[in-house]
C-alpha positions in Angstrom: 42.6 -2.9 15.9 41.3 -6.5 15.9 41.5 -9.1 13.2 37.7 -8.7 12.6 38.3 -5.1 11.8 40.4 -6.0 8.8 37.4 -7.6 7.0 35.4 -4.4 7.3 35.7 -1.7 4.7 37.9 0.7 6.7 39.9 2.6 4.1 42.4 4.0 6.6 43.2 0.6 8.0 43.6 -0.9 4.5 45.8 1.9 3.3 47.9 1.6 6.5 48.3 -2.1 6.0 49.2 -1.6 2.4 51.8 1.0 3.3 53.2 -1.4 6.0 53.3 -4.2 3.5 55.3 -2.1 1.0 57.7 -0.6 3.6 58.4 -3.5 5.9 60.2 -5.7 3.3 62.5 -2.8 2.5 63.6 -2.7 6.1 63.6 -6.4 6.8 64.2 -8.3 3.4 63.8 -11.7 5.1 60.1 -11.0 5.6 59.4 -10.8 1.9 58.3 -14.4 1.3 56.2 -14.6 4.4 54.5 -11.2 3.7 53.9 -12.2 0.1 52.3 -15.4 1.2 50.2 -13.6 3.8 48.9 -11.1 1.3 47.9 -13.9 -1.1 46.0 -15.6 1.6 44.3 -12.4 2.7 43.2 -11.6 -0.9 41.8 -15.0 -1.4 39.9 -14.8 1.9 38.4 -11.5 0.9 37.3 -12.8 -2.5 35.8 -15.9 -0.9 33.9 -14.0 1.7 32.5 -11.7 -0.9 31.2 -14.7 -2.9 29.6 -16.1 0.3 28.0 -12.7 1.1 26.6 -12.5 -2.4 25.0 -15.9 -2.1 23.5 -15.1 1.3 22.1 -11.8 0.0 20.7 -13.6 -3.0 19.0 -16.2 -0.9 17.6 -13.5 1.4 16.1 -11.7 -1.6 14.6 -14.9 -3.0 13.2 -15.9 0.4 11.6 -12.5 1.0 10.0 -12.6 -2.5 8.6 -16.1 -2.0 7.2 -15.1 1.4 5.5 -12.1 -0.2 4.1 -14.3 -3.0 2.8 -16.8 -0.5 1.1 -14.0 1.4 -0.5 -12.7 -1.7 -1.7 -16.2 -2.7 -3.2 -16.6 0.8 -5.2 -13.4 0.8 -8.9 -13.6 0.2 -8.9 -11.7 -3.1 -10.0 -12.2 -6.7 -7.6 -14.2 -8.9 -6.8 -11.3 -11.1 -5.8 -9.2 -8.1 -3.6 -12.0 -6.9 -2.0 -12.4 -10.3 -1.2 -8.7 -10.4 0.1 -8.7 -6.9 2.4 -11.6 -7.6 3.7 -9.9 -10.8 4.3 -6.8 -8.8 6.5 -8.8 -6.4 8.4 -10.4 -9.3 9.0 -7.0 -10.9 10.3 -5.7 -7.5 12.5 -8.8 -7.3 13.9 -8.2 -10.8 14.7 -4.6 -10.0 16.5 -5.5 -6.8 18.3 -8.4 -8.4 19.6 -6.2 -11.3 20.8 -3.6 -8.8 22.5 -6.2 -6.7 24.1 -7.9 -9.7 25.4 -4.5 -10.9 26.7 -3.6 -7.4 28.6 -6.9 -7.0 30.0 -7.2 -10.5 31.8 -4.5 -12.5 32.1 -6.8 -15.6 28.9 -6.8 -17.7 29.1 -10.6 -18.4 29.5 -11.4 -14.7 26.7 -9.0 -13.9 24.4 -10.7 -16.3 25.4 -14.2 -15.0 24.8 -13.1 -11.4 21.3 -11.8 -12.3 20.5 -15.0 -14.1 21.5 -17.0 -11.0 19.1 -14.9 -8.9 16.3 -15.5 -11.4 17.0 -19.2 -11.5 16.9 -19.4 -7.7 13.5 -17.7 -7.7 12.3 -20.0 -10.5 13.4 -23.0 -8.4 11.5 -21.6 -5.4 8.4 -21.1 -7.4 8.5 -24.6 -8.7 8.8 -25.9 -5.2 5.9 -23.8 -4.0 3.8 -25.0 -6.9 3.9 -28.5 -5.5 2.3 -27.5 -2.2 -0.7 -25.5 -3.4 -4.0 -26.2 -5.0 -4.7 -26.0 -8.8 -5.9 -22.4 -8.8 -2.8 -21.2 -7.1 -0.6 -23.5 -9.3 -1.9 -21.6 -12.3 -0.9 -18.3 -10.8 2.5 -19.6 -10.0 2.9 -21.0 -13.6 2.0 -17.6 -15.0 4.5 -16.0 -12.6 7.2 -18.4 -13.7 6.5 -17.6 -17.4 6.5 -13.9 -16.6 9.9 -14.3 -14.9 11.3 -16.5 -17.6 10.5 -13.9 -20.3 13.0 -11.6 -18.6 16.0 -13.9 -19.3 14.9 -15.4 -22.6 
């Protein structure tokens, strides 16, 4: 087993380490303070890495959605078709963002907060995109932003 394997969700390894952490201080009492300190550090590292992973996944979802919206705005289609296509990508984003927020947070308040952060990131991306397109596309992006904002109130 390598150190990298400890970060993976390997239930048997985690259970084995837990059992070792409980049994070892019983046999060697002088290890208690060091083991307690190591466990605290390990738990804090896991919590930090989960937070970083959540942010990376959030950014990947936002980037993919913005790319899809850019692609729809670049297609030679009628404005109504573009509007509907952009709304479709936003609905898809909302669905995925809700699922990810629920998966990462068991607490309802934290889940809602995580979802709102994802919405805010997409809103920010839309505002930035708006600055780099013409007036017709700006109007579609404005409507998309309004559509997205209605979700969170």
